[in-house]
PLY file of the C-alpha trace (Angstrom):
ply
format ascii 1.0
element vertex 589
property float x
property float y
property float z
element edge 588
property int vertex1
property int vertex2
end_header
9.15 -35.79 -27.86
12.89 -35.79 -28.60
12.72 -32.23 -29.97
11.03 -31.06 -26.78
13.67 -32.78 -24.64
16.54 -31.27 -26.67
14.87 -27.85 -26.41
14.61 -28.21 -22.65
18.25 -29.26 -22.35
19.36 -26.18 -24.34
17.14 -23.92 -22.25
18.59 -25.44 -19.09
22.13 -24.77 -20.28
21.23 -21.12 -20.94
19.65 -20.84 -17.51
22.70 -22.34 -15.80
24.99 -19.87 -17.60
22.78 -16.95 -16.53
22.52 -18.13 -12.95
26.25 -18.81 -12.74
27.17 -15.29 -13.88
29.18 -12.85 -11.80
26.94 -11.44 -9.12
26.88 -8.21 -7.15
29.19 -9.27 -4.34
28.48 -6.27 -2.17
24.75 -6.96 -2.37
25.34 -10.58 -1.47
27.60 -9.74 1.45
25.09 -7.22 2.73
22.56 -9.97 3.22
24.76 -12.47 5.02
24.35 -13.03 8.74
26.67 -11.34 11.21
29.12 -13.56 13.08
26.98 -13.05 16.17
24.14 -14.88 14.41
21.96 -11.77 14.37
20.31 -10.57 11.20
22.42 -8.36 8.96
19.31 -6.74 7.49
19.14 -3.22 8.90
15.48 -2.35 8.47
12.71 -4.59 9.83
9.98 -5.23 7.27
6.61 -6.93 7.10
5.79 -8.45 3.74
2.41 -9.46 2.34
2.50 -13.11 1.26
-0.33 -14.12 -1.06
-0.47 -17.85 -0.29
-3.15 -19.78 -2.17
-2.49 -23.00 -0.25
-2.47 -21.48 3.24
-5.23 -22.23 5.72
-4.25 -19.37 8.05
-4.46 -15.62 7.60
-2.45 -13.08 9.55
1.14 -12.64 10.72
3.16 -15.84 11.01
3.84 -16.41 14.69
5.65 -18.90 16.93
8.90 -20.70 16.31
8.87 -20.43 12.50
8.03 -16.74 12.68
10.99 -16.23 15.04
13.38 -18.05 12.70
12.35 -15.79 9.81
12.59 -12.70 12.02
16.03 -13.66 13.33
17.46 -14.55 9.92
15.86 -11.90 7.73
14.50 -9.24 10.13
11.19 -9.91 8.41
7.62 -10.81 9.34
5.25 -12.68 7.04
1.69 -11.36 6.76
-0.18 -14.28 5.21
-3.04 -13.47 2.83
-5.02 -16.69 2.34
-7.87 -17.06 -0.17
-8.89 -20.29 1.59
-9.65 -18.27 4.72
-11.10 -15.27 2.94
-14.03 -17.13 1.37
-12.21 -19.41 -1.07
-12.38 -19.26 -4.86
-10.65 -16.69 -7.08
-12.34 -13.57 -5.71
-9.43 -12.37 -3.57
-6.95 -13.17 -6.35
-8.96 -11.17 -8.88
-9.54 -8.25 -6.50
-5.88 -7.85 -5.58
-4.76 -8.37 -9.18
-7.14 -5.66 -10.36
-5.67 -3.34 -7.71
-2.20 -3.98 -9.17
-0.66 -5.52 -6.05
-1.14 -9.24 -5.47
1.51 -9.33 -2.76
5.24 -8.94 -2.08
5.75 -12.70 -2.13
3.29 -14.77 -4.18
2.69 -18.50 -3.95
-0.19 -19.50 -6.18
-1.53 -21.63 -9.02
0.12 -20.94 -12.37
-2.03 -23.17 -14.62
-4.60 -22.16 -17.24
-2.39 -19.28 -18.41
-2.30 -17.62 -14.98
1.47 -17.07 -14.85
1.57 -15.54 -18.33
-1.29 -13.25 -17.31
0.58 -12.16 -14.18
3.66 -11.35 -16.27
1.65 -9.46 -18.89
-0.16 -7.46 -16.20
3.16 -6.51 -14.59
2.27 -8.09 -11.25
5.48 -10.15 -10.85
9.19 -9.34 -11.14
11.89 -10.90 -13.28
14.15 -12.73 -10.80
16.99 -13.58 -13.19
19.57 -11.05 -12.00
18.87 -11.79 -8.33
19.11 -15.56 -8.66
22.72 -15.50 -9.80
23.86 -15.01 -6.19
21.79 -17.86 -4.75
23.27 -21.09 -3.48
20.40 -23.54 -3.07
17.48 -22.86 -5.37
19.66 -22.87 -8.49
20.48 -26.51 -7.88
17.09 -27.06 -9.53
17.95 -25.23 -12.76
16.16 -27.82 -14.92
12.92 -27.16 -13.08
13.37 -23.39 -13.22
14.16 -23.48 -16.94
11.21 -25.67 -17.81
8.83 -23.23 -16.13
9.76 -20.35 -18.42
7.28 -21.50 -21.04
4.39 -20.82 -18.64
5.44 -17.18 -18.26
5.41 -16.47 -21.98
8.43 -18.32 -23.34
11.19 -15.72 -22.85
14.50 -16.14 -21.03
13.32 -14.23 -17.95
12.64 -16.12 -14.72
9.36 -15.09 -13.10
8.53 -18.16 -11.03
10.17 -21.09 -9.29
8.25 -24.38 -9.07
7.50 -26.16 -5.81
7.95 -29.85 -4.89
11.23 -30.09 -6.79
13.28 -33.24 -6.39
16.65 -34.72 -7.33
15.20 -38.24 -7.21
14.08 -40.28 -10.22
10.55 -39.48 -11.48
9.69 -43.14 -10.92
10.68 -43.00 -7.25
7.57 -42.78 -5.03
7.25 -39.29 -3.60
5.75 -40.62 -0.38
7.43 -42.14 2.66
6.17 -45.24 4.39
2.47 -44.60 3.74
0.56 -43.91 0.49
-1.83 -40.98 0.36
-5.04 -42.47 -0.99
-5.67 -45.87 0.54
-8.27 -47.66 2.72
-7.29 -47.35 6.39
-9.31 -48.99 9.16
-9.30 -49.23 12.94
-6.93 -52.17 13.12
-7.56 -53.04 16.76
-11.26 -53.57 16.08
-10.49 -55.49 12.89
-8.34 -57.81 15.02
-11.21 -58.26 17.47
-13.45 -59.61 14.73
-10.78 -62.12 13.71
-9.09 -60.35 10.77
-11.45 -61.74 8.12
-10.04 -62.03 4.59
-10.76 -58.95 2.45
-10.60 -59.74 -1.25
-12.44 -56.67 -2.54
-14.59 -53.68 -1.55
-17.63 -55.86 -0.81
-15.57 -57.86 1.67
-14.32 -54.61 3.15
-17.91 -53.48 3.79
-18.71 -56.78 5.46
-15.69 -56.38 7.71
-16.67 -52.80 8.55
-20.20 -53.97 9.41
-18.82 -56.50 11.89
-16.49 -53.86 13.33
-19.33 -51.37 13.79
-21.50 -54.03 15.46
-18.60 -54.97 17.76
-18.00 -51.34 18.83
-21.28 -49.39 18.62
-20.12 -46.49 20.82
-17.17 -44.09 20.63
-14.64 -43.28 23.33
-17.03 -40.64 24.67
-20.10 -42.84 24.32
-21.43 -41.47 21.01
-22.84 -43.56 18.14
-20.17 -45.13 15.93
-20.43 -45.28 12.14
-17.90 -47.05 9.96
-17.85 -44.24 7.41
-18.39 -40.50 7.79
-18.46 -38.16 4.78
-18.11 -34.43 4.09
-18.44 -32.28 0.97
-16.00 -29.40 1.64
-13.48 -30.50 -0.96
-15.86 -31.39 -3.82
-15.22 -29.67 -7.12
-15.47 -31.59 -10.40
-16.96 -34.63 -8.71
-17.67 -36.09 -5.28
-14.20 -36.20 -3.73
-14.74 -39.24 -1.50
-16.15 -41.30 -4.38
-13.18 -40.15 -6.48
-10.86 -41.37 -3.72
-11.98 -44.94 -4.38
-10.78 -44.57 -7.99
-7.33 -43.65 -6.61
-7.26 -47.00 -4.83
-7.74 -48.77 -8.16
-5.25 -47.13 -10.49
-6.96 -43.88 -11.53
-6.95 -40.23 -10.51
-8.82 -37.11 -11.46
-7.59 -34.91 -14.31
-10.11 -32.16 -14.92
-13.42 -33.93 -15.26
-11.78 -37.15 -16.49
-10.15 -40.10 -14.73
-6.64 -40.89 -15.97
-5.04 -44.29 -15.40
-1.75 -44.00 -13.51
0.04 -45.89 -16.28
-1.47 -43.60 -18.94
-3.25 -46.47 -20.66
-6.79 -45.16 -20.36
-8.90 -42.05 -19.82
-12.39 -42.62 -18.44
-15.54 -40.55 -18.27
-16.96 -40.52 -14.72
-20.51 -40.94 -16.05
-19.89 -44.09 -18.13
-21.74 -47.20 -16.95
-18.49 -49.11 -16.45
-16.41 -46.22 -15.06
-14.24 -46.61 -11.99
-16.08 -43.59 -10.57
-19.32 -45.58 -10.56
-17.44 -48.19 -8.53
-16.80 -45.50 -5.92
-20.45 -44.46 -5.87
-21.55 -48.08 -5.53
-19.20 -48.60 -2.59
-20.65 -45.64 -0.69
-24.23 -46.53 -1.67
-23.85 -50.09 -0.44
-22.27 -48.81 2.77
-25.26 -46.57 3.39
-27.68 -49.39 2.65
-25.89 -51.45 5.30
-26.24 -48.67 7.89
-22.53 -47.88 7.87
-22.65 -44.22 6.80
-22.99 -41.38 9.28
-26.39 -39.68 8.61
-24.75 -36.29 9.30
-22.58 -36.78 6.20
-24.69 -34.58 3.92
-24.54 -31.53 6.19
-21.30 -31.70 8.21
-17.92 -30.25 7.24
-14.44 -31.76 7.45
-13.74 -30.37 10.91
-16.87 -31.97 12.37
-16.04 -35.31 10.77
-12.45 -35.10 12.00
-13.58 -34.51 15.58
-15.69 -37.66 15.37
-12.68 -39.58 14.11
-10.62 -38.29 17.03
-13.33 -39.60 19.35
-13.23 -43.08 17.81
-16.67 -42.61 16.22
-15.40 -43.40 12.68
-13.74 -46.68 11.65
-12.68 -46.02 8.03
-10.32 -43.40 6.58
-10.05 -42.44 2.89
-6.47 -41.19 3.35
-3.62 -42.63 5.40
-2.92 -39.30 7.10
-6.53 -38.57 8.05
-7.32 -41.50 10.33
-3.78 -41.77 11.66
-3.54 -38.03 12.29
-6.84 -37.97 14.14
-6.66 -41.11 16.25
-3.13 -42.57 16.28
-1.87 -40.75 19.36
1.07 -42.27 21.26
-1.31 -43.33 24.01
-3.62 -45.13 21.57
-0.92 -46.80 19.46
0.99 -48.03 22.51
-2.27 -49.66 23.59
-2.55 -51.28 20.16
-5.35 -48.96 19.01
-5.44 -46.97 15.78
-5.69 -46.88 11.99
-3.59 -49.04 9.68
-3.81 -50.06 6.02
-6.61 -52.54 5.32
-5.29 -55.67 3.54
-7.70 -55.49 0.58
-6.30 -57.93 -1.99
-7.41 -56.30 -5.24
-6.03 -52.81 -4.60
-3.97 -50.93 -7.17
-2.83 -47.91 -5.16
-1.51 -44.99 -7.16
1.25 -42.73 -5.85
3.00 -39.89 -7.63
6.65 -40.14 -8.50
9.15 -37.45 -7.55
8.95 -34.32 -9.69
12.42 -33.65 -11.08
11.00 -30.61 -12.87
8.91 -29.56 -9.90
5.20 -29.10 -9.38
4.75 -26.25 -11.79
1.07 -25.68 -11.04
2.16 -23.98 -7.81
4.98 -21.50 -8.16
6.68 -18.94 -5.93
7.10 -15.40 -7.29
8.07 -11.90 -6.21
5.46 -9.19 -6.62
6.22 -6.15 -8.73
5.60 -3.79 -5.81
7.99 -5.55 -3.42
10.36 -2.96 -1.91
13.23 -5.31 -1.04
13.34 -8.05 -3.70
16.89 -9.05 -2.73
15.74 -9.95 0.77
12.86 -11.97 -0.66
15.22 -13.82 -3.00
17.43 -14.66 -0.03
14.36 -15.92 1.84
13.31 -18.05 -1.15
16.83 -19.46 -1.43
16.69 -20.37 2.26
13.35 -22.15 1.76
15.15 -24.48 -0.68
18.14 -24.98 1.65
18.49 -27.96 4.03
17.79 -25.72 7.01
14.81 -24.08 5.32
13.36 -27.39 4.13
13.54 -28.87 7.63
11.86 -25.80 9.12
9.26 -24.75 6.52
7.93 -28.22 5.71
7.41 -29.46 9.25
3.94 -30.95 9.54
2.68 -34.51 9.81
4.29 -37.83 9.03
4.79 -36.93 5.35
6.85 -33.81 6.09
9.97 -32.72 7.93
10.37 -32.25 11.67
11.52 -28.67 12.22
14.71 -26.93 13.35
17.84 -28.71 14.51
18.47 -28.71 18.27
14.78 -28.20 18.99
13.05 -31.19 17.41
16.05 -33.15 16.19
19.79 -33.55 16.65
22.71 -35.57 15.31
23.48 -38.69 17.34
26.40 -40.94 16.45
26.52 -39.32 13.03
22.82 -39.85 12.29
19.72 -37.64 12.72
17.33 -38.48 15.55
14.35 -36.79 17.15
14.84 -35.10 20.50
12.44 -35.85 23.34
10.77 -32.53 22.57
10.47 -33.53 18.92
8.90 -36.86 19.77
6.23 -35.13 21.84
5.60 -32.32 19.37
5.36 -34.59 16.34
3.35 -37.13 18.30
0.44 -34.72 18.52
1.08 -33.26 21.95
0.12 -29.61 22.57
3.64 -29.06 23.84
4.89 -25.56 24.68
7.90 -24.27 22.76
10.72 -22.76 24.88
10.71 -18.95 24.87
14.12 -18.79 23.20
12.56 -20.60 20.23
9.53 -18.32 20.01
7.15 -19.60 22.66
3.55 -20.69 22.13
2.66 -24.25 21.21
4.46 -26.29 18.58
1.40 -26.41 16.31
0.86 -22.65 16.53
4.37 -22.07 15.20
4.28 -24.39 12.18
4.94 -22.64 8.85
1.57 -21.51 7.51
2.57 -21.38 3.82
1.41 -25.02 3.53
3.68 -25.74 0.57
6.35 -28.36 -0.11
9.35 -26.69 -1.71
11.62 -29.75 -1.98
10.30 -33.30 -1.76
10.93 -34.62 1.72
12.12 -38.01 0.43
15.17 -36.25 -1.04
18.48 -36.68 0.76
19.61 -33.93 3.10
23.32 -33.39 2.28
23.96 -32.27 5.87
22.80 -35.60 7.33
23.06 -37.99 4.38
19.50 -39.10 5.24
16.07 -38.14 3.85
14.52 -34.88 5.00
11.42 -36.88 5.98
12.05 -37.87 9.58
9.77 -40.93 9.45
12.33 -42.52 7.09
15.19 -42.22 9.59
16.40 -45.48 11.12
16.10 -44.00 14.60
12.47 -42.93 14.04
11.46 -46.26 12.56
12.92 -48.03 15.57
11.35 -45.62 18.07
7.96 -45.70 16.35
7.44 -49.43 16.73
4.32 -49.45 18.85
2.06 -52.29 19.86
-0.25 -51.28 16.99
2.59 -51.55 14.46
3.68 -54.90 15.84
0.15 -56.28 15.66
-0.25 -55.09 12.06
3.14 -56.54 11.06
2.21 -59.94 12.52
-0.68 -60.17 10.07
0.91 -58.55 7.01
4.49 -59.80 7.45
6.02 -56.40 6.62
7.05 -53.19 8.41
5.26 -50.52 6.34
2.25 -49.96 4.10
4.42 -49.12 1.08
6.40 -52.34 1.58
3.13 -54.32 1.78
1.82 -52.75 -1.44
5.11 -53.27 -3.29
5.45 -56.90 -2.19
1.90 -57.67 -3.30
2.11 -55.85 -6.66
-0.50 -53.32 -5.52
1.52 -50.13 -6.04
1.54 -48.05 -9.23
3.87 -45.07 -9.52
2.72 -42.32 -11.86
5.99 -40.66 -13.01
6.43 -37.20 -11.52
5.55 -34.97 -14.45
5.50 -31.17 -14.51
2.48 -30.87 -16.81
0.40 -27.74 -16.36
-3.00 -27.36 -18.01
-2.90 -24.70 -20.73
-5.09 -21.63 -20.82
-8.59 -22.66 -21.83
-11.55 -20.97 -23.46
-13.95 -19.37 -20.99
-16.76 -21.47 -22.42
-14.97 -24.66 -21.35
-14.42 -23.18 -17.89
-18.08 -22.28 -17.52
-19.27 -25.64 -18.84
-16.91 -27.51 -16.51
-18.22 -25.54 -13.56
-21.82 -26.39 -14.45
-21.05 -30.05 -15.17
-18.96 -30.42 -12.03
-21.70 -28.96 -9.86
-24.32 -31.25 -11.41
-22.11 -34.35 -11.24
-21.35 -33.67 -7.58
-24.99 -33.02 -6.68
-26.20 -36.20 -8.37
-23.37 -38.23 -6.83
-24.51 -37.37 -3.32
-28.13 -38.16 -4.19
-27.09 -41.48 -5.73
-25.07 -42.48 -2.65
-28.10 -41.84 -0.43
-30.68 -43.38 -2.81
-33.29 -45.44 -0.93
-32.92 -48.56 -3.10
-31.30 -50.06 -6.20
-34.10 -48.88 -8.47
-33.67 -45.29 -7.33
-29.89 -45.63 -7.69
-30.24 -46.63 -11.36
-32.89 -43.99 -12.01
-30.70 -41.22 -10.61
-27.63 -42.49 -12.44
-29.48 -42.39 -15.78
-30.91 -38.96 -14.95
-27.40 -37.75 -14.14
-26.13 -38.93 -17.51
-29.01 -37.26 -19.36
-28.63 -34.01 -17.41
-24.90 -33.79 -17.99
-25.24 -34.61 -21.68
-27.73 -31.74 -21.85
-25.05 -29.49 -20.34
-22.57 -30.35 -23.14
-20.57 -32.61 -20.87
-19.02 -34.32 -23.90
-17.41 -31.04 -25.01
-15.73 -30.62 -21.63
-14.74 -34.29 -21.47
-13.17 -34.16 -24.95
-11.10 -31.12 -23.95
-10.04 -32.59 -20.61
-9.26 -35.95 -22.21
-6.82 -34.18 -24.55
-5.16 -32.59 -21.51
-5.09 -35.95 -19.70
-3.35 -37.60 -22.66
-0.84 -34.74 -22.77
-0.20 -35.32 -19.07
0.38 -39.02 -19.76
2.83 -38.09 -22.51
4.58 -35.64 -20.18
5.13 -38.50 -17.74
6.90 -40.47 -20.45
8.98 -37.47 -21.47
10.18 -36.65 -17.97
11.41 -40.22 -17.51
13.27 -40.04 -20.83
14.76 -36.67 -19.91
15.93 -37.92 -16.52
17.43 -41.09 -18.03
19.24 -39.06 -20.70
21.00 -37.02 -18.02
21.79 -39.81 -15.54
0 1
1 2
2 3
3 4
4 5
5 6
6 7
7 8
8 9
9 10
10 11
11 12
12 13
13 14
14 15
15 16
16 17
17 18
18 19
19 20
20 21
21 22
22 23
23 24
24 25
25 26
26 27
27 28
28 29
29 30
30 31
31 32
32 33
33 34
34 35
35 36
36 37
37 38
38 39
39 40
40 41
41 42
42 43
43 44
44 45
45 46
46 47
47 48
48 49
49 50
50 51
51 52
52 53
53 54
54 55
55 56
56 57
57 58
58 59
59 60
60 61
61 62
62 63
63 64
64 65
65 66
66 67
67 68
68 69
69 70
70 71
71 72
72 73
73 74
74 75
75 76
76 77
77 78
78 79
79 80
80 81
81 82
82 83
83 84
84 85
85 86
86 87
87 88
88 89
89 90
90 91
91 92
92 93
93 94
94 95
95 96
96 97
97 98
98 99
99 100
100 101
101 102
102 103
103 104
104 105
105 106
106 107
107 108
108 109
109 110
110 111
111 112
112 113
113 114
114 115
115 116
116 117
117 118
118 119
119 120
120 121
121 122
122 123
123 124
124 125
125 126
126 127
127 128
128 129
129 130
130 131
131 132
132 133
133 134
134 135
135 136
136 137
137 138
138 139
139 140
140 141
141 142
142 143
143 144
144 145
145 146
146 147
147 148
148 149
149 150
150 151
151 152
152 153
153 154
154 155
155 156
156 157
157 158
158 159
159 160
160 161
161 162
162 163
163 164
164 165
165 166
166 167
167 168
168 169
169 170
170 171
171 172
172 173
173 174
174 175
175 176
176 177
177 178
178 179
179 180
180 181
181 182
182 183
183 184
184 185
185 186
186 187
187 188
188 189
189 190
190 191
191 192
192 193
193 194
194 195
195 196
196 197
197 198
198 199
199 200
200 201
201 202
202 203
203 204
204 205
205 206
206 207
207 208
208 209
209 210
210 211
211 212
212 213
213 214
214 215
215 216
216 217
217 218
218 219
219 220
220 221
221 222
222 223
223 224
224 225
225 226
226 227
227 228
228 229
229 230
230 231
231 232
232 233
233 234
234 235
235 236
236 237
237 238
238 239
239 240
240 241
241 242
242 243
243 244
244 245
245 246
246 247
247 248
248 249
249 250
250 251
251 252
252 253
253 254
254 255
255 256
256 257
257 258
258 259
259 260
260 261
261 262
262 263
263 264
264 265
265 266
266 267
267 268
268 269
269 270
270 271
271 272
272 273
273 274
274 275
275 276
276 277
277 278
278 279
279 280
280 281
281 282
282 283
283 284
284 285
285 286
286 287
287 288
288 289
289 290
290 291
291 292
292 293
293 294
294 295
295 296
296 297
297 298
298 299
299 300
300 301
301 302
302 303
303 304
304 305
305 306
306 307
307 308
308 309
309 310
310 311
311 312
312 313
313 314
314 315
315 316
316 317
317 318
318 319
319 320
320 321
321 322
322 323
323 324
324 325
325 326
326 327
327 328
328 329
329 330
330 331
331 332
332 333
333 334
334 335
335 336
336 337
337 338
338 339
339 340
340 341
341 342
342 343
343 344
344 345
345 346
346 347
347 348
348 349
349 350
350 351
351 352
352 353
353 354
354 355
355 356
356 357
357 358
358 359
359 360
360 361
361 362
362 363
363 364
364 365
365 366
366 367
367 368
368 369
369 370
370 371
371 372
372 373
373 374
374 375
375 376
376 377
377 378
378 379
379 380
380 381
381 382
382 383
383 384
384 385
385 386
386 387
387 388
388 389
389 390
390 391
391 392
392 393
393 394
394 395
395 396
396 397
397 398
398 399
399 400
400 401
401 402
402 403
403 404
404 405
405 406
406 407
407 408
408 409
409 410
410 411
411 412
412 413
413 414
414 415
415 416
416 417
417 418
418 419
419 420
420 421
421 422
422 423
423 424
424 425
425 426
426 427
427 428
428 429
429 430
430 431
431 432
432 433
433 434
434 435
435 436
436 437
437 438
438 439
439 440
440 441
441 442
442 443
443 444
444 445
445 446
446 447
447 448
448 449
449 450
450 451
451 452
452 453
453 454
454 455
455 456
456 457
457 458
458 459
459 460
460 461
461 462
462 463
463 464
464 465
465 466
466 467
467 468
468 469
469 470
470 471
471 472
472 473
473 474
474 475
475 476
476 477
477 478
478 479
479 480
480 481
481 482
482 483
483 484
484 485
485 486
486 487
487 488
488 489
489 490
490 491
491 492
492 493
493 494
494 495
495 496
496 497
497 498
498 499
499 500
500 501
501 502
502 503
503 504
504 505
505 506
506 507
507 508
508 509
509 510
510 511
511 512
512 513
513 514
514 515
515 516
516 517
517 518
518 519
519 520
520 521
521 522
522 523
523 524
524 525
525 526
526 527
527 528
528 529
529 530
530 531
531 532
532 533
533 534
534 535
535 536
536 537
537 538
538 539
539 540
540 541
541 542
542 543
543 544
544 545
545 546
546 547
547 548
548 549
549 550
550 551
551 552
552 553
553 554
554 555
555 556
556 557
557 558
558 559
559 560
560 561
561 562
562 563
563 564
564 565
565 566
566 567
567 568
568 569
569 570
570 571
571 572
572 573
573 574
574 575
575 576
576 577
577 578
578 579
579 580
580 581
581 582
582 583
583 584
584 585
585 586
586 587
587 588
């Protein structure tokens, strides 16, 4: 471990010396803004952005598109695999054609970055980066990513989600990601019964469903509604339960947040079985939406917006769908369920970045200097505030539109309060027009963790952590929840009750694997997912056990153990990487 840390420190020093070298001043000056504020870039260009995380395809429009156009005289044509059928097909097709994109934001794991370098699809950014101001503040993260590109001194990719915070600092704001959220107003109506465990939670949900059998529009209410869109190695919503009890998915394994254990999802005593049992019991009690096996996420979300769903597997899902200003001011909405045996896992800040998603410049890009300047801006305070504007876990957008400085502190404007409160508010023409949501950055990537401190405001980038926002956001719903829990936020509740586990923010990236492992994992994942759904909707306990045993036998017949052994090795390496990143951070601070 110590050798690896020393090696990284030496590599970082070399990177800093390269990045701090004398730059091409004329090139740098050419790309600065004019005093008038207009772009100094002479020729307008449209660049192809291959964005693996994007859920939109086409030219970036609205207020963010206007900012990019004004600053760089550039339009972003987003190419999104998620929209174009998903999977790796688009990636492989464009790679084979020799032009993945001008700007590339994609997964770099399993040897992908090294393959891109070898195939000549990405450019070395070293000489361009020496003139940058913001991105090179994260030289440790940039240096540590070199190994993924082949181990040389060239810089081919910059990691996302970088942070200057400790790796043991939670990377979330006031709410965890994976956690049980319920319609708090209905929970209050049934008397706030004590919830010691998941069985008690189901009993509470049953009473809530009986108390409110119809939605806001008069449709049938179900406590839980499922969807399968995001299933891969296992049933995602059963996996989510494991995240509420100290584990998370790593390949086809379940790794404890503290690194103490790696579980197989098909073991009799696995935490994954606990998730299946929770959903099975819920269905037996009549709490699960019968459309769950056929509907997609969008259909489920619409039901949640209508008040037809009472339980949320993520904090952002239920709150994003139903917690409108109108509802929360009336005391209605989703809040954390006070389940007493929770062990919620959250990721720590990634001081070396999230190296599985990197940003690169394509080899065919005609103006790499302009793209470097754009990348540098994305990692600047202004760029972070603009490009990461989204929900409550992101930033809030551009200064003087959504926020302003008041008495030396950042605060949302009235426009910002409406826009970020879910309103379909129109953006003034001088800011690009259209609605606020239409103009949000479509890259769908976090470049710098929003809990980091903005040097321009001396406050976090995440607007929900501002004193002014916390004070303004105190609704009747929040007050009612605080009366029962005695605290102001979900994270505070979890910390105070020893229910929060922080997995240190590692930069581990899975190595390139044998194609046989990839194929076996695909087969095992498909079978595990299929059986999981059948188990959840089994007609009785006997059928549940029969299907569970059949699942084990089927997966063992597919060489599941070979995949599990490989993924377990990777999971243990990830656990070790978490220890190393803490040691590295402590050695430098």
